[in-house]
N, CA, C and O of each residue as an XYZ file, in Angstrom:
872
protein
N     -36.162    -53.797    -27.666
C     -37.273    -53.217    -28.315
C     -36.668    -52.418    -29.457
O     -35.588    -51.917    -29.146
N     -37.061    -52.173    -30.653
C     -36.816    -51.424    -31.591
C     -37.302    -50.178    -31.217
O     -38.357    -50.205    -30.584
N     -36.661    -48.774    -31.511
C     -36.676    -47.335    -31.234
C     -37.819    -47.007    -31.970
O     -38.120    -47.687    -32.951
N     -38.762    -45.667    -31.479
C     -39.611    -45.686    -32.101
C     -39.667    -44.375    -33.153
O     -39.528    -43.212    -32.772
N     -39.849    -44.695    -34.256
C     -39.076    -43.976    -35.523
C     -39.593    -42.545    -34.490
O     -40.344    -42.478    -33.517
N     -38.693    -41.386    -35.327
C     -38.933    -40.281    -34.983
C     -38.696    -39.699    -33.523
O     -38.835    -38.531    -33.158
N     -38.221    -41.038    -32.623
C     -38.404    -40.306    -31.259
C     -36.901    -39.314    -31.005
O     -36.846    -38.309    -30.298
N     -35.960    -39.811    -31.651
C     -34.827    -38.809    -31.487
C     -34.894    -37.536    -31.921
O     -34.156    -36.686    -31.423
N     -35.783    -37.232    -32.906
C     -35.956    -35.851    -33.438
C     -37.035    -35.414    -32.093
O     -36.555    -34.517    -31.399
N     -38.026    -35.780    -31.765
C     -38.732    -35.344    -30.969
C     -37.738    -34.967    -29.547
O     -37.860    -33.946    -28.871
N     -37.030    -35.757    -29.379
C     -36.215    -35.328    -28.178
C     -35.095    -34.380    -28.424
O     -34.395    -33.938    -27.513
N     -34.947    -34.079    -29.677
C     -33.899    -32.856    -30.103
C     -34.752    -31.746    -30.098
O     -34.161    -30.678    -29.942
N     -36.053    -31.678    -30.232
C     -36.832    -30.647    -30.705
C     -37.510    -30.161    -28.904
O     -37.775    -28.983    -28.665
N     -37.631    -30.888    -28.198
C     -37.828    -30.868    -26.670
C     -36.526    -30.135    -26.029
O     -36.761    -29.398    -25.071
N     -35.294    -30.251    -26.420
C     -34.338    -29.720    -25.670
C     -34.232    -28.536    -26.377
O     -33.832    -27.611    -25.670
N     -34.474    -28.220    -27.641
C     -34.383    -26.607    -28.068
C     -35.439    -25.716    -27.690
O     -35.287    -24.495    -27.739
N     -36.882    -26.459    -27.182
C     -37.751    -25.782    -26.606
C     -37.726    -25.326    -25.414
O     -38.136    -24.233    -25.022
N     -37.137    -26.344    -24.699
C     -36.681    -25.688    -23.277
C     -35.538    -24.697    -23.176
O     -35.393    -23.918    -22.234
N     -34.694    -24.801    -24.291
C     -33.592    -23.989    -24.180
C     -34.322    -22.310    -24.712
O     -34.241    -21.281    -24.043
N     -34.832    -22.413    -25.723
C     -36.208    -21.144    -26.165
C     -36.491    -20.337    -25.222
O     -36.265    -19.130    -25.130
N     -37.324    -21.507    -24.066
C     -37.612    -20.217    -23.176
C     -36.903    -20.147    -21.663
O     -37.468    -20.068    -20.573
N     -35.650    -20.197    -21.926
C     -34.563    -19.816    -20.778
C     -33.722    -18.597    -21.427
O     -33.168    -18.470    -22.519
N     -33.870    -17.667    -20.183
C     -32.985    -16.417    -20.552
C     -31.427    -16.673    -21.043
O     -30.809    -17.634    -20.586
N     -30.873    -15.850    -21.910
C     -29.585    -15.930    -22.324
C     -28.620    -15.703    -21.355
O     -28.842    -15.078    -20.319
N     -27.523    -16.209    -21.673
C     -26.551    -16.107    -20.449
C     -25.318    -15.520    -21.528
O     -24.265    -15.109    -21.040
N     -25.445    -15.516    -22.416
C     -24.232    -14.631    -23.419
C     -23.892    -13.526    -23.097
O     -24.725    -12.640    -23.291
N     -22.662    -13.168    -22.533
C     -22.228    -11.978    -21.893
C     -21.819    -10.775    -23.290
O     -20.929    -10.943    -24.123
N     -22.740     -9.625    -23.200
C     -22.493     -8.991    -24.583
C     -21.178     -8.392    -24.590
O     -21.187     -7.173    -24.423
N     -20.158     -8.887    -24.726
C     -19.013     -8.358    -24.549
C     -18.607     -7.342    -26.222
O     -19.024     -7.842    -27.267
N     -18.027     -6.351    -26.280
C     -17.248     -5.388    -25.168
C     -18.376     -4.332    -24.603
O     -17.941     -3.401    -23.925
N     -19.845     -4.411    -24.840
C     -20.683     -3.623    -24.238
C     -20.763     -3.936    -22.701
O     -20.922     -2.969    -21.956
N     -20.690     -4.919    -22.270
C     -20.864     -5.365    -21.044
C     -19.376     -6.140    -20.345
O     -19.180     -7.339    -20.541
N     -18.646     -5.507    -19.736
C     -17.561     -6.170    -19.300
C     -17.686     -7.145    -18.381
O     -18.435     -6.916    -17.432
N     -17.114     -8.206    -18.440
C     -16.768     -9.280    -17.884
C     -16.766     -9.193    -16.419
O     -16.154     -8.154    -16.170
N     -17.142     -9.759    -15.290
C     -16.738     -9.733    -13.699
C     -15.610    -10.692    -13.662
O     -15.776    -11.912    -13.641
N     -14.511    -10.130    -13.654
C     -13.142    -11.337    -13.269
C     -13.284    -11.568    -12.000
O     -13.820    -10.775    -11.225
N     -12.797    -12.717    -11.675
C     -12.268    -13.156    -10.430
C     -11.510    -12.388     -9.797
O     -10.934    -11.631    -10.578
N     -11.215    -12.211     -8.660
C     -10.053    -11.271     -7.963
C      -8.548    -11.387     -8.216
O      -7.709    -10.487     -8.264
N      -8.346    -13.272     -8.429
C      -7.135    -13.530     -8.577
C      -6.880    -13.630    -10.180
O      -6.087    -14.472    -10.601
N      -7.468    -12.880    -10.940
C      -7.284    -13.203    -12.580
C      -5.887    -12.863    -12.990
O      -5.263    -11.881    -12.589
N      -5.346    -14.003    -14.048
C      -3.996    -13.125    -14.507
C      -4.332    -12.749    -15.738
O      -4.615    -13.458    -16.704
N      -4.270    -11.250    -15.619
C      -4.713    -10.319    -17.143
C      -3.127    -10.081    -17.747
O      -2.793    -10.522    -18.846
N      -2.302     -9.395    -16.949
C      -0.987     -8.685    -17.148
C      -0.413     -8.819    -15.789
O      -0.989     -9.215    -14.776
N       0.952     -8.381    -15.942
C       1.697     -8.106    -14.868
C       2.041     -6.354    -14.783
O       2.498     -5.630    -15.667
N       1.733     -6.093    -13.720
C       1.509     -4.497    -13.153
C       3.105     -4.473    -12.190
O       3.394     -5.334    -11.359
N       4.093     -3.131    -12.598
C       5.259     -3.199    -12.132
C       5.463     -1.898    -10.890
O       5.792     -0.772    -11.262
N       5.299     -2.114     -9.861
C       5.510     -0.946     -8.789
C       6.916     -0.727     -8.648
O       7.660     -1.405     -7.940
N       7.246      0.249     -9.352
C       8.326      0.921     -9.809
C       9.414      0.990     -8.595
O      10.550      0.515     -8.622
N       8.886      1.591     -7.687
C       9.361      2.004     -6.192
C       9.955      1.040     -5.767
O      11.051      1.206     -5.231
N       9.396     -0.222     -5.888
C       9.853     -1.390     -5.027
C      11.136     -2.343     -5.568
O      11.695     -3.300     -5.032
N      11.346     -1.721     -6.766
C      12.077     -2.605     -7.864
C      13.623     -2.278     -7.202
O      13.850     -1.077     -7.058
N      14.626     -3.148     -6.816
C      16.050     -2.958     -6.920
C      16.999     -3.508     -8.070
O      18.221     -3.380     -8.146
N      16.400     -3.953     -8.675
C      17.131     -4.666     -9.838
C      17.982     -5.319     -9.656
O      19.137     -5.090    -10.015
N      17.455     -6.614     -8.847
C      17.953     -7.761     -8.520
C      18.101     -8.788     -9.673
O      19.071     -9.542     -9.742
N      16.939     -8.777    -10.709
C      17.499     -9.607    -11.789
C      17.112    -10.714    -11.069
O      17.824    -11.679    -11.349
N      16.382    -10.922    -10.366
C      15.626    -12.267     -9.905
C      14.578    -12.464    -10.583
O      14.343    -13.644    -10.843
N      13.846    -11.676    -10.970
C      12.449    -11.980    -11.977
C      13.158    -12.583    -13.723
O      12.913    -13.668    -14.253
N      13.746    -11.845    -14.086
C      14.578    -12.277    -15.317
C      15.119    -13.469    -15.075
O      15.037    -14.193    -16.068
N      15.695    -14.024    -14.064
C      16.664    -14.869    -14.508
C      15.891    -16.339    -14.052
O      16.310    -17.438    -14.416
N      14.633    -16.134    -13.152
C      13.678    -17.089    -13.327
C      12.759    -17.599    -14.166
O      12.283    -18.733    -14.205
N      12.552    -16.645    -14.840
C      11.673    -16.286    -15.977
C      11.710    -17.667    -17.162
O      12.599    -17.389    -17.966
N      11.139    -18.866    -17.489
C      11.253    -19.851    -18.146
C      11.383    -19.365    -19.502
O      12.137    -19.923    -20.299
N      10.532    -18.128    -19.873
C      10.506    -17.660    -21.389
C      11.536    -16.862    -21.585
O      11.980    -16.859    -22.733
N      12.071    -16.152    -20.771
C      13.457    -14.990    -20.828
C      12.512    -13.985    -21.536
O      12.983    -13.386    -22.503
N      11.356    -13.756    -21.203
C      10.670    -12.721    -21.577
C      10.556    -11.093    -20.866
O       9.626    -10.289    -20.937
N      11.881    -10.985    -20.173
C      11.803     -9.901    -18.959
C      12.964     -9.260    -19.383
O      13.979     -9.911    -19.628
N      12.914     -7.941    -19.504
C      14.360     -7.312    -20.273
C      14.383     -6.190    -19.069
O      13.331     -5.723    -18.631
N      15.285     -5.918    -18.722
C      16.089     -5.155    -17.606
C      17.348     -4.406    -17.990
O      18.339     -4.932    -18.495
N      17.207     -3.141    -17.703
C      18.593     -2.408    -18.028
C      18.595     -1.513    -16.736
O      17.555     -1.089    -16.233
N      19.473     -1.340    -16.392
C      20.167     -0.217    -14.950
C      21.261     -0.180    -15.285
O      21.826     -0.810    -16.179
N      21.903      1.090    -14.097
C      23.141      1.975    -14.348
C      23.440      1.848    -12.685
O      22.502      1.517    -11.960
N      24.749      2.116    -12.110
C      24.909      2.158    -11.168
C      24.873      3.715    -10.666
O      25.080      4.610    -11.484
N      24.606      4.004     -9.306
C      24.944      5.416     -8.949
C      25.332      5.674     -7.672
O      24.789      4.993     -6.802
N      26.438      6.790     -7.214
C      26.991      6.867     -5.834
C      26.107      7.422     -5.239
O      25.437      8.260     -5.843
N      25.778      7.054     -3.565
C      24.946      7.604     -2.922
C      25.924      8.032     -1.948
O      26.649      7.218     -1.375
N      25.989      9.601     -1.680
C      26.520     10.073     -0.341
C      26.354      9.403      0.453
O      25.383      8.648      0.406
N      27.411      9.390      1.746
C      27.153      8.769      3.074
C      26.093      9.785      3.580
O      25.971     10.976      3.294
N      25.303      8.940      4.470
C      24.064      9.222      5.262
C      24.476     10.368      6.530
O      23.736     11.290      6.871
N      25.885     10.060      7.151
C      26.260     10.762      8.194
C      28.023     10.931      7.863
O      28.820     10.192      7.284
N      28.156     12.198      8.500
C      29.937     12.746      8.222
C      31.016     11.430      8.516
O      31.004     11.005      9.671
N      31.534     11.059      7.972
C      32.637     10.200      8.101
C      32.204      8.774      7.713
O      32.694      7.725      8.130
N      31.426      8.894      7.037
C      30.444      7.345      6.365
C      31.424      7.224      4.786
O      32.370      7.907      4.395
N      30.887      6.341      4.310
C      31.591      5.925      3.527
C      30.315      6.153      2.270
O      29.142      6.333      2.599
N      30.756      6.112      0.844
C      29.927      6.384     -0.347
C      29.417      5.098     -0.563
O      30.266      4.274     -0.223
N      28.277      4.513     -1.030
C      27.602      3.609     -1.298
C      27.253      3.737     -2.916
O      27.147      4.743     -3.616
N      27.128      2.443     -3.214
C      26.448      2.613     -4.737
C      25.475      2.014     -4.991
O      25.444      0.845     -4.607
N      24.330      2.546     -5.711
C      23.235      1.791     -6.028
C      22.685      0.963     -7.353
O      23.650      0.849     -8.108
N      21.721      0.451     -7.828
C      20.886      0.272     -8.751
C      19.963      0.991     -9.305
O      18.856      0.926     -8.770
N      20.100      1.789    -10.391
C      19.026      2.541    -10.999
C      18.112      2.106    -12.105
O      18.556      2.637    -13.122
N      17.414      1.640    -12.298
C      16.083      1.150    -13.164
C      16.444      2.114    -14.393
O      16.624      3.321    -14.233
N      16.521      1.549    -15.487
C      16.644      2.175    -17.028
C      15.584      1.539    -17.576
O      14.845      2.211    -18.295
N      15.353      0.445    -17.408
C      14.481     -0.160    -18.661
C      13.695     -1.384    -17.874
O      14.332     -1.986    -17.010
N      12.414     -1.745    -18.132
C      11.769     -2.916    -17.012
C      10.788     -3.009    -18.530
O      10.255     -2.042    -19.073
N      10.743     -4.345    -18.970
C      10.041     -4.494    -19.892
C       9.495     -5.975    -20.068
O      10.160     -6.921    -19.646
N       8.302     -6.155    -20.682
C       7.589     -7.820    -20.530
C       6.999     -8.053    -22.171
O       6.053     -7.499    -22.731
N       7.858     -8.990    -22.630
C       7.396     -9.221    -24.069
C       6.146    -10.479    -23.470
O       6.316    -11.517    -22.830
N       4.824     -9.793    -24.043
C       3.756    -10.325    -23.782
C       3.492    -11.515    -24.838
O       2.611    -12.348    -24.626
N       4.228    -11.543    -25.876
C       3.976    -12.474    -26.594
C       4.779    -13.660    -26.423
O       4.504    -14.563    -27.213
N       5.569    -13.856    -25.713
C       6.321    -14.823    -25.015
C       5.836    -15.300    -23.557
O       5.848    -16.460    -23.144
N       5.491    -14.378    -23.001
C       5.028    -14.851    -21.617
C       3.790    -15.823    -21.461
O       2.691    -15.528    -21.929
N       3.962    -16.658    -20.976
C       3.082    -17.678    -20.279
C       2.291    -17.896    -19.186
O       1.646    -18.910    -18.919
N       2.393    -16.766    -18.506
C       1.334    -16.237    -17.474
C       1.748    -17.474    -16.107
O       0.782    -17.757    -15.397
N       2.898    -18.069    -15.805
C       3.210    -18.691    -15.024
C       3.094    -17.940    -13.682
O       2.330    -18.419    -12.844
N       3.807    -16.756    -13.376
C       3.502    -16.252    -12.339
C       5.087    -16.403    -11.480
O       5.392    -15.871    -10.413
N       5.750    -17.115    -12.163
C       7.239    -17.180    -11.337
C       7.589    -16.038    -10.788
O       7.684    -15.840     -9.577
N       7.889    -14.869    -12.082
C       8.411    -13.514    -11.650
C       7.692    -12.974    -10.248
O       8.332    -12.507     -9.306
N       6.447    -13.102    -10.281
C       5.927    -12.448     -9.287
C       5.953    -13.498     -7.776
O       5.460    -13.184     -6.693
N       6.368    -14.238     -7.965
C       6.366    -15.190     -6.689
C       7.706    -15.203     -6.293
O       8.016    -15.617     -5.176
N       8.581    -14.768     -7.144
C      10.153    -14.892     -6.566
C      10.367    -13.657     -6.135
O      11.193    -13.676     -5.223
N       9.828    -12.139     -6.495
C      10.144    -11.409     -6.599
C      10.110    -10.886     -4.864
O       9.138    -10.932     -4.111
N      11.458    -10.411     -4.567
C      11.490    -10.308     -3.042
C      10.978     -9.137     -2.466
O      10.751     -9.211     -1.259
N      10.711     -7.944     -3.096
C      10.617     -6.557     -2.796
C       9.002     -6.465     -2.830
O       8.347     -5.690     -2.132
N       8.453     -7.422     -3.798
C       6.750     -7.064     -3.827
C       6.980     -5.875     -5.061
O       6.744     -4.728     -4.680
N       7.325     -5.996     -6.199
C       7.263     -4.895     -7.189
C       6.665     -5.568     -8.258
O       6.820     -4.985     -9.331
N       5.966     -6.719     -8.311
C       5.168     -7.269     -9.591
C       3.982     -7.838     -9.212
O       3.876     -8.712     -8.352
N       3.203     -7.416     -9.764
C       1.471     -7.977     -9.273
C       0.721     -8.155    -10.612
O       0.765     -7.533    -11.673
N      -0.071     -9.358    -10.132
C      -1.128     -9.504    -11.400
C      -2.343     -8.608    -11.341
O      -3.001     -8.380    -10.326
N      -2.601     -8.038    -12.776
C      -3.640     -7.307    -12.936
C      -4.557     -7.674    -13.698
O      -4.168     -8.196    -14.743
N      -5.923     -7.567    -13.514
C      -6.755     -7.896    -14.345
C      -7.295     -7.828    -15.627
O      -8.190     -8.470    -16.177
N      -6.434     -6.747    -16.060
C      -6.736     -6.205    -17.405
C      -6.300     -6.978    -18.654
O      -5.132     -7.360    -18.710
N      -7.247     -7.270    -19.784
C      -6.537     -8.568    -20.749
C      -6.758     -7.630    -21.922
O      -6.240     -8.144    -22.914
N      -7.229     -6.646    -22.165
C      -7.818     -6.004    -23.392
C      -6.364     -4.999    -23.936
O      -6.374     -3.769    -24.001
N      -5.320     -5.793    -24.241
C      -4.191     -5.415    -25.041
C      -3.779     -6.018    -25.997
O      -2.553     -6.117    -26.062
N      -4.551     -6.611    -27.032
C      -4.146     -7.207    -27.939
C      -3.599     -6.087    -29.207
O      -4.186     -5.022    -29.397
N      -2.582     -6.450    -29.893
C      -2.059     -5.912    -31.036
C      -2.187     -6.006    -32.208
O      -2.417     -7.167    -32.546
N      -2.134     -5.120    -33.221
C      -2.340     -6.063    -34.492
C      -0.638     -6.169    -35.288
O      -0.502     -6.303    -36.505
N       0.434     -6.085    -34.385
C       1.853     -6.249    -34.833
C       2.412     -7.036    -33.194
O       2.484     -6.500    -32.089
N       2.725     -8.415    -33.585
C       3.375     -8.657    -32.667
C       4.712     -8.188    -31.880
O       5.066     -8.585    -30.769
N       5.265     -7.405    -32.576
C       6.162     -6.575    -32.065
C       5.972     -5.501    -30.947
O       6.856     -4.991    -30.258
N       4.231     -5.201    -30.908
C       4.095     -4.154    -29.986
C       3.841     -4.767    -28.663
O       3.515     -4.103    -27.679
N       4.019     -6.216    -28.666
C       3.354     -6.774    -27.638
C       4.543     -6.585    -26.055
O       4.342     -6.748    -24.852
N       5.746     -6.183    -26.854
C       6.514     -5.744    -25.592
C       6.121     -4.553    -25.224
O       6.103     -3.522    -25.897
N       5.669     -4.792    -23.664
C       5.463     -3.331    -23.139
C       6.026     -3.038    -22.074
O       6.086     -3.831    -21.135
N       6.683     -1.493    -22.039
C       7.878     -1.196    -21.413
C       6.878     -0.721    -19.834
O       5.771     -1.101    -19.452
N       7.711      0.091    -19.332
C       7.686      0.057    -17.695
C       6.856      0.957    -17.503
O       6.164      0.893    -16.487
N       6.701      2.006    -18.391
C       5.424      3.041    -18.236
C       4.277      2.520    -18.518
O       3.399      2.980    -17.789
N       3.864      1.663    -19.355
C       2.644      0.766    -19.503
C       2.320     -0.156    -18.623
O       1.150     -0.343    -18.287
N       3.533     -0.973    -18.055
C       3.298     -1.652    -16.687
C       3.080     -1.287    -15.723
O       2.564     -1.978    -14.844
N       3.542      0.410    -15.543
C       3.318      1.252    -14.105
C       1.720      1.306    -14.421
O       0.927      0.832    -13.607
N       1.277      1.908    -15.649
C      -0.494      2.055    -15.766
C      -1.220      0.746    -14.918
O      -2.004      0.810    -13.972
N      -0.654     -0.486    -15.625
C      -1.525     -1.345    -15.354
C      -1.447     -1.733    -13.834
O      -2.136     -2.663    -13.412
N      -0.611     -1.025    -13.012
C      -0.259     -1.447    -11.850
C      -1.365     -0.513    -10.807
O      -1.432     -0.629     -9.583
N      -2.014      0.226    -11.488
C      -3.329      1.058    -10.382
C      -4.640      0.308    -10.946
O      -5.786      0.715    -10.755
N      -4.270     -0.932    -11.721
C      -5.296     -1.512    -11.720
C      -5.446     -2.871    -10.901
O      -6.407     -3.589    -11.176
N      -4.588     -3.247     -9.954
C      -4.417     -4.255     -9.164
C      -5.227     -4.449     -8.136
O      -5.019     -3.858     -7.077
N      -6.035     -5.113     -8.258
C      -7.205     -5.154     -6.855
C      -6.568     -5.513     -5.425
O      -5.630     -6.276     -5.192
N      -7.225     -4.863     -4.664
C      -6.648     -4.543     -3.007
C      -6.895     -6.370     -2.739
O      -7.786     -7.168     -3.029
N      -5.579     -6.447     -2.036
C      -5.460     -8.184     -1.661
C      -6.650     -8.267     -0.399
O      -7.000     -7.407      0.409
N      -7.069     -9.569     -0.584
C      -8.223    -10.167      0.344
C      -8.339     -9.917      1.862
O      -7.200     -9.778      2.308
N      -9.074     -9.830      2.623
C      -9.018     -9.600      3.899
C      -8.183    -10.546      4.743
O      -8.205    -11.612      4.126
N      -7.536    -10.675      5.725
C      -7.112    -11.599      6.643
C      -8.360    -12.601      7.184
O      -9.563    -12.357      7.270
N      -7.688    -13.683      7.477
C      -8.768    -14.758      8.226
C      -8.689    -14.236      9.669
O      -7.621    -14.227     10.280
N     -10.263    -13.644     10.393
C     -10.055    -13.089     11.571
C      -9.296    -13.853     12.772
O      -8.960    -13.369     13.853
N      -9.094    -15.296     12.263
C      -8.219    -16.508     13.336
C      -7.025    -16.424     12.977
O      -6.271    -17.204     13.559
N      -6.419    -15.528     11.967
C      -5.293    -15.712     11.628
C      -4.091    -14.875     12.634
O      -4.221    -13.912     13.390
N      -3.036    -15.609     12.313
C      -2.077    -14.369     13.653
C      -1.762    -13.225     12.881
O      -1.646    -13.328     11.660
N      -1.597    -12.033     13.525
C      -1.084    -10.952     12.682
C       0.275    -10.785     12.345
O       1.150    -11.006     13.183
N       0.546    -10.402     11.153
C       1.923    -10.184     10.642
C       3.012     -9.515     11.348
O       2.840     -8.412     11.868
N       4.087    -10.114     11.385
C       5.067     -9.737     12.377
C       5.468     -7.940     11.640
O       5.733     -6.964     12.341
N       5.409     -7.944     10.255
C       5.660     -6.605     10.006
C       4.448     -5.576     10.667
O       4.836     -4.573     11.266
N       3.413     -5.764     10.582
C       2.081     -4.745     10.995
C       2.146     -4.832     12.659
O       1.750     -3.930     13.397
N       2.702     -6.046     13.086
C       2.495     -6.014     14.649
C       3.721     -5.151     15.004
O       3.451     -4.182     15.714
N       4.772     -5.275     14.721
C       5.982     -4.174     14.699
C       5.947     -3.104     14.126
O       7.040     -2.544     14.042
N       5.089     -2.588     13.687
C       4.859     -1.183     13.109
C       3.628     -0.717     14.226
O       3.677      0.412     14.714
N       2.670     -1.546     14.542
C       1.953     -1.320     15.606
C       2.413     -0.980     16.947
O       2.128      0.124     17.411
N       3.032     -1.741     17.549
C       3.641     -1.640     18.521
C       4.936     -0.247     18.845
O       4.950      0.586     19.751
N       5.861     -0.450     17.756
C       6.467      1.045     17.402
C       5.531      2.357     17.258
O       5.915      3.498     17.513
N       4.163      1.983     16.782
C       3.048      3.261     16.661
C       2.776      3.695     18.523
O       2.838      4.781     19.100
N       2.520      2.538     18.943
C       1.975      2.903     20.480
C       2.883      3.099     21.479
O       2.548      3.574     22.564
N       4.335      2.681     21.138
C       5.493      3.474     22.013
C       5.594      4.475     21.509
O       5.847      5.292     22.393
N       5.540      5.034     20.380
C       5.519      6.943     20.030
C       4.486      7.544     20.826
O       4.711      8.482     21.590
N       3.291      6.992     20.650
C       2.074      7.765     21.220
C       2.289      7.671     22.698
O       2.336      8.741     23.305
N       2.421      6.613     23.340
C       2.609      6.761     24.922
C       3.946      7.955     24.992
O       3.702      9.017     25.564
N       5.293      7.739     24.415
C       6.081      8.561     24.599
C       5.503      9.964     24.490
O       5.645     10.704     25.464
N       4.788     10.464     23.277
C       4.130     11.730     23.160
C       3.062     12.186     24.160
O       2.972     13.391     24.393
N       2.215     11.283     24.790
C       1.543     11.386     25.727
C       1.920     11.675     26.916
O       1.331     12.562     27.534
N       3.128     10.885     27.553
C       3.964     11.469     28.468
C       4.649     12.729     28.467
O       4.882     13.470     29.422
N       4.925     12.856     27.305
C       5.527     14.394     27.369
C       4.447     15.645     27.356
O       4.413     16.721     27.954
N       3.866     15.213     26.710
C       2.170     15.982     27.047
C       1.721     16.303     28.325
O       1.185     17.322     28.759
N       2.049     15.205     28.872
C       1.514     15.488     30.514
C       2.415     16.133     31.367
O       2.012     16.992     32.150
N       4.162     15.656     31.267
C       4.954     16.609     31.599
C       5.158     18.003     31.171
O       6.132     18.629     31.590
N       4.487     18.419     30.537
C       4.587     19.888     29.891
C       3.302     20.650     30.444
O       3.235     21.878     30.507
N       2.162     19.670     30.885
C       0.958     20.226     31.415
C       1.241     20.246     32.758
O       0.698     21.141     33.406
N       2.096     19.330     33.442
C       2.357     19.527     35.007
C       3.024     20.369     35.133
O       2.795     20.994     36.168
N       4.229     20.938     34.234
C       5.286     22.022     34.419
C       4.230     23.217     34.228
O       4.216     23.988     35.187
N       3.439     23.493     33.299
C       2.768     24.769     33.084
C       1.769     24.912     34.438
O       1.801     25.981     35.048
N       0.938     23.897     34.875
C       0.310     23.844     36.088
C       1.191     24.585     37.440
O       0.710     25.497     38.113
N       2.241     24.128     37.615
C       3.216     24.383     38.698
C       3.463     25.698     38.564
O       3.135     26.459     39.474
N       4.191     26.261     37.198
C       4.428     27.716     36.861
C       3.099     28.733     37.274
O       3.180     29.839     37.807
N       1.876     28.018     36.864
C       0.839     28.769     37.108
C       0.596     28.942     38.377
O       0.095     29.962     38.852
N       0.947     27.930     39.011
C       0.470     28.211     40.593
C       1.466     29.004     41.675
O       1.277     29.708     42.666
N       2.756     28.451     40.865
C       3.542     29.289     41.412
C       3.633     31.154     40.943
O       4.233     31.978     41.633
N       2.971     31.449     39.784
C       2.795     32.764     39.453
C       1.517     33.398     40.655
O       1.413     34.491     41.212
N       0.808     32.345     40.701
C      -0.497     32.901     41.584
C       0.122     32.964     42.590
O       0.076     34.107     43.044
N       0.664     32.328     43.150
C       1.331     31.909     45.047
C       1.932     33.897     44.952
O       1.625     34.870     45.642
N       2.616     33.773     44.074
C       3.700     35.495     44.010
C       2.613     36.419     44.235
O       2.458     37.140     45.220
N       1.711     36.295     42.980
C       0.423     37.535     43.042
C       0.101     37.952     44.312
O       0.235     39.061     44.830
N      -0.494     36.567     44.898
C      -1.388     36.923     46.369
C      -0.371     37.448     47.208
O      -0.527     38.514     47.804
N       0.630     36.785     47.290
C       1.916     37.447     48.207
C       1.783     39.135     47.956
O       1.464     39.963     48.809
N       2.080     39.354     46.720
C       2.422     40.744     46.270
C       1.234     41.479     46.797
O       1.317     42.353     47.660
N       0.124     41.081     46.236
C      -1.241     41.813     46.886
C      -1.618     41.786     48.688
O      -2.428     42.578     49.170
N      -0.932     40.820     49.465
C      -1.119     40.646     50.647
C      -0.077     41.933     51.546
O      -0.299     42.615     52.547
N       1.150     41.817     50.567
C       1.904     42.743     51.385
C       1.494     44.298     50.936
O       1.736     45.196     51.742
N       0.895     44.611     49.700
C       0.140     45.961     49.557
C      -0.871     46.266     50.153
O      -1.159     47.459     50.058
N      -1.638     45.560     50.830
C      -2.713     45.654     51.992
C      -2.478     45.936     52.886
O      -3.236     46.764     53.392
N      -1.252     45.448     53.727
C      -1.155     45.245     55.096
C      -1.053     46.723     55.652
O      -0.263     47.415     55.010
N      -1.709     47.379     56.750
C      -1.313     48.402     57.247
C       0.095     48.815     57.341
O       1.009     47.992     57.371
N       0.302     50.300     57.393
C       1.653     50.748     57.524
C       1.795     50.589     58.939
O       0.874     50.441     59.742
N       3.456     50.647     59.266
C       3.806     50.379     60.637
C       3.799     51.645     61.657
O       4.060     52.757     61.197
N       3.532     51.502     62.905
C       3.312     52.539     63.697
C       4.180     53.860     63.814
O       5.311     53.776     64.294
N       3.684     55.064     63.392
C       4.989     56.278     63.386
C       5.534     56.169     64.642
O       4.898     55.742     65.605
N       6.957     56.623     64.693
C       7.679     56.654     65.853
C       7.307     57.981     66.676
O       7.026     58.988     66.026
N       7.297     58.012     67.612
C       6.777     59.495     68.322
C       7.638     60.479     68.382
O       8.757     60.134     68.762
N       7.482     61.704     68.111
C       8.391     62.555     67.979
C       8.756     63.173     69.188
O       8.102     62.870     70.186
N       9.988     64.258     69.323
C      10.628     64.489     70.080
C       9.918     65.592     71.014
O       9.157     66.340     70.400
N      10.018     65.772     72.124
C       8.849     66.348     72.754
C       7.801     66.336     73.550
O       7.433     67.030     74.498
N       7.090     64.757     72.589
C       6.035     64.555     72.826
C       5.997     63.677     74.042
O       7.047     63.180     74.450
N       4.537     63.393     74.816
C       5.032     62.682     75.997
C       4.738     61.078     75.529
O       5.030     60.151     76.284
């Protein structure tokens, strides 16, 4: 059966009319910021205190876009008679986001949790050379990292948290026992002092001994 002339135009106009009556879903960016999912891959934040300059992130990066410089410092012994130790001190940590492909390998391989995904995405530059961000900028992005999702209620407690909880409970029990011992000693000392005071008061209230008879008295 041959199509009716103008049916295609009528269908197109019907779609247009249905769309015109619906509320727009266009996000008015940048006036309205988008609601990003928690695991959005925007930029990489650096938690500098956890970085030990192990260079694992730079070695595993497929694009070689992580630049790290460091130097060694001698740490004095922690106890008398110990030996001095050397540790790496971070001098530079930079990421070239013009090369980064946002694979997240550096975050996954970091053994000390020094790198995190941040949902920040507004870091465009007019010069490609300015897309290499140093550790100060990476540290600023660290404060925009969302909190980790809550654990499944049926999941097992992490070993680190369980060990910390047991240590805290043991310390609290020891402090409670020490407080009870101090309270018992204080009560015993108070009771002893009360007993001594009562004994002294009884001795003062007792009648004097009978006087000895004088010479010549019957």
